[in-house]
SEGU-802370 format. One record per atom (N, C-alpha, C): residue in three letters; atom name; x, z negated, y; residue number from 1. Coordinates in steps of 0.2 Angstrom, whole numbers, plus 5000, padded with zeros to 4 digits. Each point is the difference from the previous one (the first is absolute). Last residue first. Example, Ala and Ser with C-alpha at 12.3 -4.5 7.8 and 13.67 -1.06 7.14 Angstrom:
! SEGU-802370
('SER', 'N', (5064, 4965, 4989), 2);
('SER', 'CA', (5004, 4999, 5006), 2);
('SER', 'C', (4996, 4997, 5005), 2);
('ALA', 'N', (5002, 5000, 4972), 1);
('ALA', 'CA', (4996, 5000, 5006), 1);
('ALA', 'C', (5004, 5000, 5006), 1);
***
This chain:
! SEGU-802370
('UNK', 'N', (5020, 4923, 5082), 89);
('UNK', 'CA', (5002, 4995, 4995), 89);
('UNK', 'C', (4999, 4993, 5003), 89);
('UNK', 'N', (4985, 5023, 5004), 88);
('UNK', 'CA', (5006, 4996, 5003), 88);
('UNK', 'C', (5001, 4995, 4995), 88);
('UNK', 'N', (4989, 5021, 4990), 87);
('UNK', 'CA', (4998, 4995, 5004), 87);
('UNK', 'C', (5006, 4996, 5003), 87);
('UNK', 'N', (5000, 5019, 4984), 86);
('UNK', 'CA', (4998, 5002, 5007), 86);
('UNK', 'C', (4998, 4994, 5004), 86);
('UNK', 'N', (5006, 4997, 4977), 85);
('UNK', 'CA', (5006, 5002, 5004), 85);
('UNK', 'C', (4998, 5003, 5007), 85);
('UNK', 'N', (4983, 4994, 4983), 84);
('UNK', 'CA', (5003, 4995, 5004), 84);
('UNK', 'C', (5006, 5001, 5004), 84);
('UNK', 'N', (4981, 5013, 4987), 83);
('UNK', 'CA', (5006, 5003, 5004), 83);
('UNK', 'C', (5002, 4994, 5004), 83);
('UNK', 'N', (4982, 4997, 4985), 82);
('UNK', 'CA', (5002, 5007, 4998), 82);
('UNK', 'C', (5006, 5002, 5004), 82);
('UNK', 'N', (4989, 4978, 5002), 81);
('UNK', 'CA', (5000, 5002, 4993), 81);
('UNK', 'C', (5003, 5006, 4999), 81);
('UNK', 'N', (4999, 4993, 5022), 80);
('UNK', 'CA', (5004, 4994, 4996), 80);
('UNK', 'C', (5000, 5002, 4993), 80);
('UNK', 'N', (4987, 5014, 5014), 79);
('UNK', 'CA', (5007, 5001, 5001), 79);
('UNK', 'C', (5004, 4995, 4996), 79);
('UNK', 'N', (4977, 4997, 5001), 78);
('UNK', 'CA', (5002, 5006, 4996), 78);
('UNK', 'C', (5007, 5001, 5000), 78);
('UNK', 'N', (4992, 4983, 5013), 77);
('UNK', 'CA', (4999, 4998, 4993), 77);
('UNK', 'C', (5002, 5006, 4996), 77);
('UNK', 'N', (4999, 5003, 5023), 76);
('UNK', 'CA', (5006, 4996, 4998), 76);
('UNK', 'C', (5000, 4998, 4993), 76);
('UNK', 'N', (4981, 5011, 5009), 75);
('UNK', 'CA', (5005, 5005, 4999), 75);
('UNK', 'C', (5007, 4996, 4998), 75);
('UNK', 'N', (4981, 4987, 5005), 74);
('UNK', 'CA', (4999, 5004, 4994), 74);
('UNK', 'C', (5005, 5005, 4999), 74);
('UNK', 'N', (5001, 4988, 5020), 73);
('UNK', 'CA', (5001, 4995, 4994), 73);
('UNK', 'C', (4999, 5004, 4994), 73);
('UNK', 'N', (4995, 5011, 5020), 72);
('UNK', 'CA', (5007, 4999, 4999), 72);
('UNK', 'C', (5002, 4996, 4994), 72);
('UNK', 'N', (4977, 5012, 4998), 71);
('UNK', 'CA', (5003, 4995, 5005), 71);
('UNK', 'C', (5007, 5000, 4999), 71);
('UNK', 'N', (4987, 5023, 4994), 70);
('UNK', 'CA', (5002, 4993, 4998), 70);
('UNK', 'C', (5002, 4996, 5006), 70);
('UNK', 'N', (4988, 5023, 4996), 69);
('UNK', 'CA', (4999, 4995, 5005), 69);
('UNK', 'C', (5002, 4993, 4997), 69);
('UNK', 'N', (5003, 5015, 4981), 68);
('UNK', 'CA', (4996, 5003, 5006), 68);
('UNK', 'C', (4998, 4994, 5004), 68);
('UNK', 'N', (5020, 5007, 4982), 67);
('UNK', 'CA', (4996, 4994, 5002), 67);
('UNK', 'C', (4996, 5003, 5006), 67);
('UNK', 'N', (5016, 5009, 4977), 66);
('UNK', 'CA', (4997, 5001, 5006), 66);
('UNK', 'C', (4995, 4994, 5002), 66);
('UNK', 'N', (5022, 5008, 4982), 65);
('UNK', 'CA', (4995, 4996, 5001), 65);
('UNK', 'C', (4997, 5001, 5008), 65);
('UNK', 'N', (5020, 5010, 4988), 64);
('UNK', 'CA', (4994, 5003, 4998), 64);
('UNK', 'C', (4993, 4996, 5001), 64);
('UNK', 'N', (5021, 4995, 5015), 63);
('UNK', 'CA', (5001, 5003, 4994), 63);
('UNK', 'C', (4993, 5004, 4998), 63);
('UNK', 'N', (4994, 4988, 5018), 62);
('UNK', 'CA', (5006, 4997, 4998), 62);
('UNK', 'C', (5001, 5003, 4993), 62);
('UNK', 'N', (4983, 5006, 5022), 61);
('UNK', 'CA', (5003, 5001, 4993), 61);
('UNK', 'C', (5006, 4996, 4999), 61);
('UNK', 'N', (4977, 4999, 5018), 60);
('UNK', 'CA', (5007, 4999, 4999), 60);
('UNK', 'C', (5002, 5002, 4992), 60);
('UNK', 'N', (4980, 5002, 5022), 59);
('UNK', 'CA', (5001, 5000, 4993), 59);
('UNK', 'C', (5008, 5001, 4999), 59);
('UNK', 'N', (4983, 4991, 5022), 58);
('UNK', 'CA', (5006, 5002, 4997), 58);
('UNK', 'C', (4999, 5001, 4992), 58);
('UNK', 'N', (4983, 5009, 5008), 57);
('UNK', 'CA', (5007, 4999, 5001), 57);
('UNK', 'C', (5000, 4992, 5003), 57);
('UNK', 'N', (4982, 5020, 4988), 56);
('UNK', 'CA', (5001, 4993, 5001), 56);
('UNK', 'C', (5008, 4999, 5001), 56);
('UNK', 'N', (4983, 5019, 4996), 55);
('UNK', 'CA', (5006, 5001, 5003), 55);
('UNK', 'C', (5002, 4993, 5003), 55);
('UNK', 'N', (4983, 5007, 4978), 54);
('UNK', 'CA', (5001, 4998, 5007), 54);
('UNK', 'C', (5007, 5001, 5003), 54);
('UNK', 'N', (4992, 5003, 4977), 53);
('UNK', 'CA', (4998, 5006, 5004), 53);
('UNK', 'C', (5000, 4998, 5008), 53);
('UNK', 'N', (5007, 4984, 4983), 52);
('UNK', 'CA', (4993, 5002, 4999), 52);
('UNK', 'C', (4997, 5006, 5004), 52);
('UNK', 'N', (5024, 4992, 4999), 51);
('UNK', 'CA', (4995, 4996, 5004), 51);
('UNK', 'C', (4993, 5002, 5000), 51);
('UNK', 'N', (5020, 5011, 4990), 50);
('UNK', 'CA', (5000, 4993, 4998), 50);
('UNK', 'C', (4995, 4996, 5003), 50);
('UNK', 'N', (5001, 5023, 5005), 49);
('UNK', 'CA', (5001, 5000, 4993), 49);
('UNK', 'C', (5000, 4993, 4997), 49);
('UNK', 'N', (5001, 5005, 5024), 48);
('UNK', 'CA', (4993, 5001, 4997), 48);
('UNK', 'C', (5000, 4999, 4993), 48);
('UNK', 'N', (5021, 5000, 5010), 47);
('UNK', 'CA', (4997, 4994, 5001), 47);
('UNK', 'C', (4992, 5000, 4998), 47);
('UNK', 'N', (5014, 5019, 4997), 46);
('UNK', 'CA', (5002, 4995, 4996), 46);
('UNK', 'C', (4996, 4993, 5001), 46);
('UNK', 'N', (4997, 5019, 5015), 45);
('UNK', 'CA', (4997, 5001, 4993), 45);
('UNK', 'C', (5002, 4994, 4995), 45);
('UNK', 'N', (5009, 5000, 5022), 44);
('UNK', 'CA', (4993, 4998, 5000), 44);
('UNK', 'C', (4997, 5001, 4993), 44);
('UNK', 'N', (5022, 5007, 5002), 43);
('UNK', 'CA', (5000, 4993, 5000), 43);
('UNK', 'C', (4992, 4997, 5001), 43);
('UNK', 'N', (5005, 5023, 5001), 42);
('UNK', 'CA', (5002, 4998, 4993), 42);
('UNK', 'C', (4999, 4992, 5000), 42);
('UNK', 'N', (4997, 5011, 5021), 41);
('UNK', 'CA', (4995, 5001, 4995), 41);
('UNK', 'C', (5001, 4998, 4993), 41);
('UNK', 'N', (5010, 4992, 5024), 40);
('UNK', 'CA', (5003, 5002, 4994), 40);
('UNK', 'C', (4994, 5001, 4995), 40);
('UNK', 'N', (4998, 4992, 5023), 39);
('UNK', 'CA', (5004, 5006, 5000), 39);
('UNK', 'C', (5003, 5003, 4994), 39);
('UNK', 'N', (4985, 4981, 5001), 38);
('UNK', 'CA', (4997, 5005, 5005), 38);
('UNK', 'C', (5004, 5006, 5001), 38);
('UNK', 'N', (5007, 4981, 4987), 37);
('UNK', 'CA', (4995, 5004, 4996), 37);
('UNK', 'C', (4996, 5005, 5005), 37);
('UNK', 'N', (5026, 4989, 5000), 36);
('UNK', 'CA', (4994, 5000, 5004), 36);
('UNK', 'C', (4995, 5005, 4997), 36);
('UNK', 'N', (5022, 4986, 4990), 35);
('UNK', 'CA', (4996, 5006, 5000), 35);
('UNK', 'C', (4993, 4999, 5003), 35);
('UNK', 'N', (5027, 4987, 4997), 34);
('UNK', 'CA', (4993, 5000, 5003), 34);
('UNK', 'C', (4997, 5007, 4999), 34);
('UNK', 'N', (5019, 4985, 4986), 33);
('UNK', 'CA', (4999, 5007, 5003), 33);
('UNK', 'C', (4992, 5000, 5002), 33);
('UNK', 'N', (5019, 4978, 4997), 32);
('UNK', 'CA', (4994, 5004, 4999), 32);
('UNK', 'C', (5000, 5007, 5002), 32);
('UNK', 'N', (5014, 4974, 4994), 31);
('UNK', 'CA', (5001, 5007, 5001), 31);
('UNK', 'C', (4993, 5004, 4999), 31);
('UNK', 'N', (5004, 4974, 5008), 30);
('UNK', 'CA', (4998, 5004, 4994), 30);
('UNK', 'C', (5000, 5007, 5002), 30);
('UNK', 'N', (5004, 4979, 5014), 29);
('UNK', 'CA', (5005, 5006, 4999), 29);
('UNK', 'C', (4999, 5003, 4993), 29);
('UNK', 'N', (4987, 4983, 5011), 28);
('UNK', 'CA', (5003, 4998, 4994), 28);
('UNK', 'C', (5005, 5005, 4998), 28);
('UNK', 'N', (4987, 5003, 5020), 27);
('UNK', 'CA', (5003, 4994, 5000), 27);
('UNK', 'C', (5004, 4998, 4994), 27);
('UNK', 'N', (4987, 5020, 5000), 26);
('UNK', 'CA', (5006, 5000, 5004), 26);
('UNK', 'C', (5004, 4994, 5001), 26);
('UNK', 'N', (4979, 5000, 4988), 25);
('UNK', 'CA', (5006, 5003, 4996), 25);
('UNK', 'C', (5006, 5001, 5004), 25);
('UNK', 'N', (4981, 4991, 5011), 24);
('UNK', 'CA', (5003, 4995, 4995), 24);
('UNK', 'C', (5005, 5003, 4996), 24);
('UNK', 'N', (4989, 5014, 5016), 23);
('UNK', 'CA', (5005, 4994, 5003), 23);
('UNK', 'C', (5002, 4996, 4995), 23);
('UNK', 'N', (4985, 5016, 4992), 22);
('UNK', 'CA', (5006, 5003, 5002), 22);
('UNK', 'C', (5005, 4995, 5003), 22);
('UNK', 'N', (4978, 4993, 4996), 21);
('UNK', 'CA', (5004, 5001, 4994), 21);
('UNK', 'C', (5007, 5003, 5001), 21);
('UNK', 'N', (4985, 4998, 5018), 20);
('UNK', 'CA', (5001, 4994, 4998), 20);
('UNK', 'C', (5005, 5000, 4993), 20);
('UNK', 'N', (4991, 5020, 5009), 19);
('UNK', 'CA', (5005, 4997, 5005), 19);
('UNK', 'C', (5002, 4993, 4997), 19);
('UNK', 'N', (4983, 5011, 4989), 18);
('UNK', 'CA', (5006, 5004, 4999), 18);
('UNK', 'C', (5006, 4996, 5004), 18);
('UNK', 'N', (4978, 4993, 5004), 17);
('UNK', 'CA', (5002, 4998, 4994), 17);
('UNK', 'C', (5007, 5003, 4998), 17);
('UNK', 'N', (4989, 5007, 5019), 16);
('UNK', 'CA', (5003, 4994, 5001), 16);
('UNK', 'C', (5002, 4997, 4994), 16);
('UNK', 'N', (4998, 5026, 5008), 15);
('UNK', 'CA', (4997, 4995, 4995), 15);
('UNK', 'C', (5004, 4993, 5000), 15);
('UNK', 'N', (5004, 5021, 5013), 14);
('UNK', 'CA', (4995, 4996, 5003), 14);
('UNK', 'C', (4997, 4995, 4995), 14);
('UNK', 'N', (5012, 5022, 4991), 13);
('UNK', 'CA', (5001, 4997, 5006), 13);
('UNK', 'C', (4994, 4996, 5002), 13);
('UNK', 'N', (5007, 5002, 4974), 12);
('UNK', 'CA', (4997, 5004, 5006), 12);
('UNK', 'C', (5001, 4997, 5006), 12);
('UNK', 'N', (5011, 4999, 4973), 11);
('UNK', 'CA', (4997, 4997, 5006), 11);
('UNK', 'C', (4997, 5005, 5004), 11);
('UNK', 'N', (5015, 4993, 4976), 10);
('UNK', 'CA', (4996, 5005, 5002), 10);
('UNK', 'C', (4996, 4997, 5006), 10);
('UNK', 'N', (5024, 4995, 4987), 9);
('UNK', 'CA', (4995, 4997, 5004), 9);
('UNK', 'C', (4996, 5006, 5003), 9);
('UNK', 'N', (5018, 4994, 4979), 8);
('UNK', 'CA', (4997, 5005, 5004), 8);
('UNK', 'C', (4994, 4998, 5003), 8);
('UNK', 'N', (5024, 4988, 4992), 7);
('UNK', 'CA', (4993, 4999, 5000), 7);
('UNK', 'C', (4998, 5007, 5003), 7);
('UNK', 'N', (5024, 4997, 4987), 6);
('UNK', 'CA', (4996, 4999, 5006), 6);
('UNK', 'C', (4993, 5000, 4998), 6);
('UNK', 'N', (5017, 5002, 4983), 5);
('UNK', 'CA', (5004, 4999, 5006), 5);
('UNK', 'C', (4996, 4999, 5007), 5);
('UNK', 'N', (4999, 4997, 4971), 4);
('UNK', 'CA', (4996, 5001, 5006), 4);
('UNK', 'C', (5004, 4999, 5006), 4);
('UNK', 'N', (5009, 5007, 4975), 3);
('UNK', 'CA', (4999, 4995, 5005), 3);
('UNK', 'C', (4997, 5002, 5006), 3);
('UNK', 'N', (4997, 5011, 4975), 2);
('UNK', 'CA', (5003, 5001, 5006), 2);
('UNK', 'C', (4999, 4993, 5004), 2);
('UNK', 'N', (4999, 5002, 4973), 1);
('UNK', 'CA', (4996, 5000, 5006), 1);
('UNK', 'C', (5004, 5000, 5006), 1);
***
């Protein structure tokens, strides 16, 4: 299995939930790739595929796991289990 090297963060402008989660990731120095669902049709399609047809953001992937609108705490638990090397020591 390949080591997870980053979080993929699906977002859209003006989303306060996205802003909150992005700030938590940035403060923890978690590497992430941001994908704006309004500018990236493939990103929007992915989000719809995991969010019951909705464009619910933030949606985050950690390896092959995805979370729709997770709290910072929920995401931290997934990172601790799947990619602890991405969290600050």
